[in-house]
C-alpha positions in Angstrom: 230.4 85.0 -34.3 230.2 84.4 -38.0 229.9 80.7 -39.0 230.3 79.3 -42.5 230.0 75.8 -43.8 232.1 74.8 -46.8 231.3 71.6 -48.7 234.0 70.3 -51.1 232.6 67.5 -53.3 235.2 65.4 -55.1 234.7 62.3 -57.3 235.8 59.9 -54.4 235.3 62.0 -51.3 233.2 64.7 -49.7 234.9 67.1 -47.3 233.0 69.4 -45.0 234.6 72.3 -43.2 233.1 74.6 -40.5 234.6 78.0 -40.2 234.1 80.3 -37.2 235.3 83.9 -37.9 237.2 82.4 -40.9 239.1 79.9 -38.5 238.7 76.2 -39.3 237.1 74.5 -36.3 235.6 71.3 -37.7 236.6 69.1 -40.6 234.8 65.9 -41.8 236.0 63.8 -44.7 234.0 60.8 -46.0 234.5 58.6 -49.0 231.6 58.7 -51.5 231.2 54.9 -51.0 231.5 55.1 -47.2 229.2 52.8 -45.3 228.9 51.6 -41.7 227.9 55.2 -40.6 226.5 55.9 -37.2 222.7 55.7 -37.4 222.5 53.0 -40.1 220.2 50.1 -39.3 221.0 46.6 -40.4 219.4 43.1 -40.3 222.4 41.1 -39.1 223.2 37.6 -37.7 224.6 36.7 -34.4 228.0 35.0 -35.0 229.3 34.5 -31.4 228.0 34.7 -27.9 230.7 35.8 -25.4 229.3 35.1 -21.9 232.5 36.5 -20.2 232.0 39.9 -21.9 228.2 39.6 -21.6 228.2 40.5 -25.3 227.8 39.1 -28.8 229.5 39.6 -32.1 227.2 40.3 -35.0 227.8 40.0 -38.7 226.6 43.2 -40.5 228.8 42.9 -43.5 231.9 44.7 -42.2 235.3 42.9 -42.4 235.3 42.5 -38.6 232.3 41.4 -36.7 230.4 44.2 -34.9 230.2 44.3 -31.1 226.9 44.3 -29.2 226.9 44.4 -25.4 223.9 43.2 -23.3 223.4 46.8 -21.9 223.0 48.0 -25.5 220.1 45.7 -26.3 217.7 48.2 -24.7 214.9 47.3 -22.4 212.4 46.8 -25.3 214.6 44.2 -27.1 211.9 41.5 -27.0 209.4 43.9 -28.7 212.0 44.7 -31.4 212.7 41.0 -31.9 209.0 40.2 -32.1 208.4 42.9 -34.6 211.2 41.5 -36.8 209.9 38.0 -36.6 206.3 39.2 -37.5 207.7 41.1 -40.5 209.4 37.9 -41.8 206.5 35.6 -41.1 203.9 37.3 -43.3 205.4 39.1 -46.3 202.0 40.2 -47.5 201.3 42.3 -44.4 203.7 44.5 -42.6 203.2 44.9 -38.8 202.1 48.3 -37.5 204.0 49.3 -34.3 201.2 51.3 -32.9 198.9 48.2 -33.0 201.4 45.8 -31.5 201.3 44.7 -27.9 204.7 45.5 -26.3 206.6 42.7 -24.7 207.9 42.9 -21.1 211.3 44.7 -20.7 214.4 42.5 -20.4 216.2 42.2 -17.1 218.8 45.0 -16.9 221.1 42.6 -14.9 220.5 39.7 -17.2 222.9 37.6 -19.3 223.4 37.8 -23.1 222.9 34.1 -23.4 219.3 34.4 -22.0 218.3 36.7 -24.9 220.4 35.9 -27.9 221.6 32.6 -29.5 224.2 31.9 -32.2 222.7 32.3 -35.7 219.8 34.5 -34.6 218.7 37.2 -37.0 218.3 40.6 -35.3 217.8 44.3 -36.1 220.7 46.5 -34.9 221.9 50.1 -35.4 225.5 51.4 -35.5 226.4 53.4 -32.4 230.1 53.8 -33.2 231.9 53.5 -36.5 234.8 51.1 -36.9 237.8 52.6 -35.2 241.4 51.4 -35.7 241.4 47.5 -35.3 237.9 47.4 -33.8 234.7 46.7 -35.7 231.5 48.8 -35.4 229.8 49.0 -32.0 226.1 48.3 -32.1 222.9 49.0 -30.3 219.5 47.2 -30.6 217.7 50.3 -29.2 216.8 51.8 -32.5 216.3 55.5 -33.1 215.9 58.1 -35.9 217.4 61.5 -35.3 215.9 64.8 -36.5 216.8 68.4 -35.9 214.5 68.9 -32.9 213.7 65.4 -31.8 214.9 61.8 -31.8 212.3 59.2 -32.5 212.6 55.9 -30.5 210.3 53.1 -31.8 209.1 50.5 -29.3 209.2 53.0 -26.4 206.5 55.2 -25.0 208.5 57.7 -23.0 209.1 61.4 -23.7 212.4 62.8 -22.4 213.6 66.4 -22.6 217.2 67.5 -22.9 218.8 68.4 -19.5 220.3 71.4 -21.2 216.9 73.1 -21.3 216.9 74.7 -17.9 213.5 76.3 -17.8 211.1 74.1 -15.8 208.1 75.6 -17.6 209.6 75.0 -21.1 210.5 71.4 -20.2 206.9 70.8 -19.1 205.5 72.5 -22.2 207.6 70.4 -24.5 206.9 67.1 -22.7 203.1 67.7 -22.7 203.1 68.9 -26.3 205.0 65.8 -27.6 203.0 63.5 -25.5 199.8 64.8 -27.1 201.0 64.4 -30.8 203.2 61.3 -30.8 201.9 57.9 -32.0 201.5 55.0 -29.6 204.6 52.8 -29.0 206.9 55.6 -30.2 209.2 57.3 -27.7 210.7 60.8 -28.2 213.8 62.6 -26.9 213.4 66.4 -27.3 216.8 68.0 -28.2 218.1 71.2 -26.9 217.5 73.2 -30.1 213.7 72.5 -29.7 213.5 75.1 -26.9 210.9 77.7 -27.9 209.9 75.9 -31.1 206.2 75.9 -32.0 204.0 72.9 -32.0 203.6 73.0 -35.8 207.3 72.6 -36.5 207.7 69.8 -34.0 204.6 68.0 -35.4 206.0 68.3 -38.9 209.3 66.7 -37.9 207.7 64.0 -35.9 205.5 63.0 -38.8 208.5 63.1 -41.1 210.5 60.7 -38.9 207.6 58.3 -38.5 207.2 58.3 -42.3 210.9 57.6 -42.7 210.5 54.6 -40.4 207.4 53.4 -42.2 209.1 53.8 -45.6 212.3 51.9 -44.7 211.2 49.1 -42.4 209.4 47.1 -45.2 212.9 46.4 -46.6 213.1 43.7 -43.9 210.7 41.6 -46.1 212.6 42.3 -49.3 216.0 41.2 -48.1 217.2 38.0 -49.9 220.3 37.4 -47.8 221.8 38.7 -44.6 223.4 41.0 -43.6 221.4 43.7 -45.2 221.0 47.4 -44.7 217.5 48.4 -43.7 217.8 52.2 -43.0 220.6 54.5 -44.2 221.3 57.8 -42.5 221.1 61.1 -44.3 224.1 62.2 -46.3 227.0 63.4 -44.2 226.4 66.9 -45.3 222.8 66.9 -44.2 223.6 64.9 -41.1 226.2 67.5 -40.0 223.8 70.4 -40.8 221.1 68.7 -38.7 223.4 68.7 -35.6 225.1 72.1 -35.9 222.8 74.4 -37.9 222.2 77.6 -35.9 221.3 81.3 -36.4 225.0 82.1 -36.4 225.4 80.4 -39.8 225.8 83.2 -42.4 226.6 81.1 -45.5 226.8 77.6 -46.8 229.0 77.2 -49.9 228.8 74.0 -52.0 230.7 73.2 -55.2 228.4 70.4 -56.5 224.9 71.0 -57.9 223.3 67.8 -56.6 224.6 68.3 -53.1 223.6 71.9 -53.2 220.0 70.9 -54.1 219.9 68.3 -51.2 221.1 70.9 -48.7 218.8 73.7 -50.0 215.8 71.3 -49.8 216.8 70.4 -46.2 217.2 74.0 -45.1 213.8 74.9 -46.8 212.2 72.3 -44.5 213.9 73.2 -41.2 214.3 77.0 -41.7 212.6 78.2 -44.9 213.3 81.8 -44.2 217.1 81.1 -44.4 217.3 78.9 -47.5 219.1 81.7 -49.4 222.2 81.2 -47.3 222.9 78.1 -49.3 225.1 79.1 -52.3 226.5 77.2 -55.2 230.3 77.9 -55.7 231.4 78.2 -59.3 234.8 79.8 -58.9 238.0 78.8 -60.8 240.0 78.2 -57.6 239.2 75.0 -55.7 236.6 75.8 -53.0 239.0 75.0 -50.1 241.7 77.2 -51.6 239.2 80.1 -52.1 238.2 80.1 -48.5 241.8 79.6 -47.1 241.0 76.1 -45.8 243.8 74.2 -47.5 246.5 76.2 -45.9 244.9 75.9 -42.4 244.6 72.1 -42.8 248.3 71.8 -43.6 249.2 74.0 -40.6 246.9 72.4 -38.1 247.1 68.6 -38.6 250.8 68.0 -38.0 252.5 66.6 -34.9 253.5 70.1 -34.0 250.9 72.9 -33.9 252.0 76.5 -33.3 249.8 79.2 -31.8 250.4 82.6 -30.2 253.8 84.2 -30.0 255.9 81.2 -30.9 254.4 78.8 -28.4 253.4 75.4 -29.7 251.7 72.0 -28.9 253.1 68.6 -29.6 250.3 66.1 -30.1 250.9 62.3 -29.9 248.4 59.5 -30.4 248.3 56.0 -29.0 245.7 53.2 -29.2 244.5 54.1 -25.6 244.9 57.8 -25.4 246.1 61.1 -26.8 248.9 63.2 -25.2 249.3 66.9 -25.7 252.4 68.7 -24.5 252.3 72.5 -24.1 255.6 74.4 -24.8 256.4 78.1 -24.6 258.9 77.8 -27.4 260.8 81.0 -28.2 258.0 83.1 -26.9 259.2 86.5 -25.7 258.9 86.5 -21.9 258.1 89.7 -20.1 260.6 90.0 -17.2 258.2 92.2 -15.1 255.4 89.6 -15.5 257.5 86.8 -14.0 257.7 83.1 -14.8 254.3 82.3 -13.2 252.4 84.9 -15.2 254.1 83.9 -18.4 253.2 80.3 -17.8 249.6 81.2 -17.1 249.3 83.3 -20.3 250.8 80.5 -22.5 248.5 78.0 -20.9 245.4 80.1 -21.5 246.3 80.5 -25.2 247.1 76.8 -25.4 243.7 75.9 -23.9 242.0 77.8 -26.7 244.0 75.9 -29.4 243.5 72.6 -27.7 239.7 73.0 -27.6 239.9 73.8 -31.3 242.1 70.8 -32.0 239.8 68.3 -30.2 236.9 69.4 -32.4 238.9 69.6 -35.5 240.6 66.2 -35.3 237.5 64.7 -33.6 239.8 63.2 -30.9 238.0 60.9 -28.6 238.7 58.7 -25.6 241.2 59.9 -23.0 243.2 63.1 -23.6 246.0 64.0 -21.3 247.4 67.6 -21.4 250.7 68.5 -19.9 250.4 72.2 -19.3 253.4 74.4 -18.2 253.7 74.2 -14.4 252.0 76.8 -12.3 252.2 77.2 -8.6 249.4 79.8 -8.0 246.1 78.0 -7.1 244.1 80.9 -8.5 245.8 80.5 -11.9 245.1 76.7 -11.9 241.4 77.3 -11.2 241.1 80.0 -13.9 242.7 77.6 -16.4 240.2 74.9 -15.5 237.3 77.4 -15.8 238.6 78.7 -19.1 238.9 75.2 -20.6 235.3 74.4 -19.5 234.1 77.6 -21.2 236.0 76.8 -24.4 234.6 73.2 -24.5 231.0 74.3 -23.8 230.4 74.6 -27.6 231.7 71.1 -28.3 228.8 68.8 -29.3 230.6 65.6 -28.2 229.9 64.5 -24.6 233.0 65.2 -22.5 234.3 65.5 -19.0 237.2 67.7 -17.7 239.2 66.9 -14.6 241.1 69.6 -12.6 244.8 69.9 -12.9 246.8 67.3 -11.0 249.7 68.3 -8.8 251.9 67.5 -11.8 250.2 70.0 -14.0 248.3 67.4 -16.0 244.7 67.8 -17.1 242.6 64.8 -18.1 239.7 65.0 -20.5 237.4 62.3 -21.7 235.6 62.9 -24.9 233.0 60.6 -26.6 234.3 58.9 -29.6 231.8 57.7 -32.2 234.0 57.7 -35.4 237.7 57.4 -36.2 239.9 60.4 -35.4 240.5 62.7 -38.3 244.1 62.1 -39.5 245.6 64.1 -42.4 249.2 63.6 -43.4 250.6 67.1 -43.9 253.9 66.0 -45.5 254.2 65.6 -49.2 256.0 62.9 -51.3 257.9 64.6 -54.1 255.8 64.0 -57.3 258.8 64.2 -59.6 261.3 61.9 -58.0 258.8 59.8 -55.9 261.1 59.7 -52.9 264.4 58.9 -54.8 265.9 62.3 -54.1 267.0 63.2 -57.6 265.1 64.8 -60.5 265.7 66.3 -63.9 266.5 70.0 -63.7 263.5 71.9 -62.6 264.1 74.5 -65.3 262.9 71.9 -67.7 259.5 71.6 -66.0 257.8 74.2 -68.1 259.1 72.4 -71.3 257.4 69.2 -70.0 254.1 71.1 -69.4 254.3 72.7 -72.8 254.8 69.3 -74.5 251.8 67.9 -72.6 249.7 70.8 -73.9 250.9 70.1 -77.4 250.0 66.5 -77.0 246.5 67.4 -75.7 245.8 69.8 -78.6 247.4 68.0 -81.6 247.0 64.3 -80.7 243.9 64.2 -78.4 242.2 67.2 -80.1 241.3 68.7 -76.7 241.5 72.5 -76.9 239.5 73.6 -73.8 240.9 72.4 -70.4 242.2 73.6 -67.1 245.7 73.1 -65.8 246.2 72.9 -62.0 249.6 73.9 -60.7 251.3 74.8 -57.5 250.6 78.6 -56.8 254.3 79.6 -57.2 254.6 77.8 -60.5 251.3 79.2 -61.7 252.5 82.7 -60.8 255.7 82.1 -62.8 253.8 81.0 -65.9 251.4 83.9 -65.7 254.0 86.6 -65.1 255.2 89.1 -67.7 253.9 90.1 -71.1 253.7 88.0 -73.1 253.6 85.4 -70.4 254.3 81.7 -71.0 250.6 81.1 -70.8 249.9 83.5 -73.6 252.7 82.1 -75.7 251.3 78.6 -75.3 247.8 79.9 -76.2 249.0 81.6 -79.4 251.2 78.6 -80.4 248.5 75.9 -79.9 245.3 77.8 -80.3 244.1 76.4 -77.0 241.6 78.0 -74.7 242.9 76.8 -71.3 243.0 78.2 -67.8 245.7 77.9 -65.3 244.4 77.3 -61.7 246.7 77.7 -58.7 246.1 74.7 -56.4 247.6 74.7 -52.8 247.1 70.9 -52.6 249.8 70.3 -55.2 253.6 70.0 -54.7 255.9 72.3 -56.5 256.4 70.3 -59.7 253.1 68.6 -59.8 250.4 69.2 -62.4 246.9 68.0 -63.3 244.8 68.5 -66.5 241.0 68.6 -66.3 238.4 68.7 -69.1 235.4 71.1 -69.2 233.3 68.7 -67.1 235.9 68.6 -64.3 237.2 65.1 -65.1 241.0 64.6 -64.9 242.8 63.9 -68.2 245.6 61.4 -67.4 248.8 63.0 -68.8 251.1 62.0 -66.0 254.6 60.6 -66.4 257.5 60.4 -64.0 259.6 63.6 -64.4 262.8 62.1 -63.1 266.4 61.5 -63.9 267.0 58.9 -66.6 
């Protein structure tokens, strides 16, 4: 399977798309100013103790207070709390974890009121991003994730991923990590560490310990709470850390700084493959060039079509997601019979559903209403097929067999909000009013804008982004409208077809890629 990673860096947002054999399977979008990301560590303040929930609400700077359950404090909470107090007590000397005496573990069946009090300052880490009306979910069991291992301060245990089946390999990794890790640091060995040499593991372990040592002194420099102590890697690097594999053929990035970050990261974890990172400099937007924009518009609506006219209807509620499988106008083969037709549609639907779960990052409870099948063997095969398709999903999940009503239930771990993209477009010319000036006058409007740019603003080099159909119309013939405008105004501009735009929408950009504000309502007066 050929995998590609496409990174689209915009002034206000970074979008990351994962393609498998040119098909979009994962999409992440994050604002450039996004905060409260999973993995960030904060010094926060306990605002409320909730004995009934055995939990506390903690202020970490989000508009809604973050939730911390007693079970998420971690057995070593007293050691973490002691470390924090020591760091604040003496600002000339920072405590060294390896030299600290660990406190006794807290009682796993204890009460939140026995450990925390209102107004207490504590170190916490985001376990789940804010979702819908809920604030972030926290843990006090701190960890730093790397590609091969996860470092857990205030712990002394070494755990190995259950997905590594070889008993000999598990023993090798456990013994190896035990021999190189510092005192009072625990380690979880990830699945991708299977077969990795000691030198690589040692390098990453030292890098994670250094990251801890470099960031924790911020505790002593904070002037007011809440305050961020440790910030996770950029979203691009974080996603790469989790999904990078030998199947990746290319990583394309349209921003020089992000390109350098990713190239440096790949040089560390897989120096022999650093050349797969490539800087994209094409005229078309990077997502248009790789056919991603069209796939996004086709895959994120309420209705999603797949093979032979069959389609899914996907509905979302606060508590769960519901997916209905429909055969649509699919041509049925009479000799195959209704049962076989239903089975074939359900198999194809399972493939698209597995893709949609990853693509939209749907979490919580998912209920799928497959087309009814009476054959027990078909029902078992569908269950097996869904398990195979979900095997590559990195999110923890559980799949239940089909019920007698043909319903399949899936639970999938949710750590960040579901990806929602509105695939409908508001008319950019009438702004929803339903009436516009004659569209035949659109090219005259664009020509006047070019005249204004060249004669009044003295800008002769720029790019004009238009809907692909409009761009094709302006470029057609000889001499085309584009050449007529160039000759008339002496301007050296390019016309870029952009699939993100509506029919009569246009945007001007200067040579540095900054938008030139030339908009006006093109409407009936």
